[in-house]
C-alpha positions in Angstrom: 9.1 17.8 -20.3 9.9 15.5 -17.4 10.2 11.8 -17.8 8.4 9.5 -15.4 9.0 5.8 -14.9 6.2 3.4 -13.9 7.6 0.3 -12.1 5.0 -2.5 -11.6 5.3 -4.5 -8.3 3.6 -7.7 -7.5 4.2 -9.9 -4.4 6.8 -11.8 -6.3 8.7 -9.2 -8.4 9.4 -5.7 -9.5 9.1 -5.1 -13.2 11.1 -1.9 -14.0 10.0 0.5 -16.7 13.3 1.1 -18.6 11.9 3.6 -21.1 9.6 5.9 -19.0 7.2 8.4 -20.5 7.4 12.1 -21.0 4.5 13.8 -19.3 3.8 17.4 -18.3 3.6 16.9 -14.6 3.1 14.4 -11.7 -0.7 14.8 -12.0 -0.5 13.5 -15.6 1.8 10.7 -14.4 -0.8 9.7 -11.7 -3.5 9.6 -14.4 -1.3 7.4 -16.6 -0.6 5.1 -13.6 -4.3 4.8 -13.0 -4.9 3.8 -16.6 -2.1 1.2 -16.4 -3.6 -0.2 -13.2 -7.0 -0.5 -14.8 -5.4 -2.3 -17.8 -3.5 -4.7 -15.5 -6.6 -5.6 -13.5 -8.6 -6.1 -16.7 -5.9 -8.3 -18.2 -5.8 -10.4 -15.0 -9.6 -10.7 -15.1 -9.6 -11.8 -18.7 -6.9 -14.5 -17.9 -8.7 -15.8 -14.9 -6.2 -14.3 -12.5 -7.0 -13.2 -9.0 -7.9 -9.5 -9.3 -8.2 -9.0 -5.6 -4.5 -9.3 -5.0 -3.0 -5.9 -4.2 -0.5 -4.7 -6.8 1.3 -1.4 -7.1 2.9 1.0 -9.5 5.8 3.1 -8.3 6.3 6.3 -10.1 9.9 7.6 -10.1 11.7 10.4 -11.8 14.8 10.2 -14.1 17.1 10.1 -11.0 15.2 7.2 -9.6 13.6 9.2 -6.8 10.2 7.7 -5.8 7.5 10.3 -6.4 4.3 8.4 -5.9 3.3 4.9 -4.9 -0.1 3.6 -6.1 -1.6 0.4 -4.7 -4.6 -1.1 -6.5 -6.8 -4.2 -6.8 -10.3 -4.9 -8.1 -13.4 -5.0 -6.0 -17.1 -4.5 -6.4 -18.3 -1.3 -8.0 -19.2 1.3 -5.5 -22.9 1.1 -4.5 -23.1 -2.6 -5.3 -23.7 -5.2 -2.6 -21.0 -7.3 -4.3 -20.3 -8.8 -7.6 -23.0 -10.9 -9.1 -21.8 -14.5 -9.9 -23.2 -14.1 -13.4 -21.7 -10.8 -14.2 -18.5 -9.9 -12.3 -17.6 -6.2 -12.9 -14.4 -5.2 -11.1 -13.6 -1.7 -10.3 -10.0 -0.6 -9.6 -9.4 0.8 -6.1 
């Protein structure tokens, strides 16, 4: 099974995934990256961080070749006119 690495990039730094994860294919790696992105945005929101700042996850293979680059941030849920001040509910994009 191939090993994929999920490097997290902010404006200030690149946090390298030294361990990686064995997953069946790139599609599974993309789903894993989406789950990581959601967790990162939720963590930022719970700490009072700015969830609207674009961040990214770079998926590479064991040789370090970049396979997929996912940019994400939080915004209003689709179909909403915007977040309510009483109940912010970010959606990862």
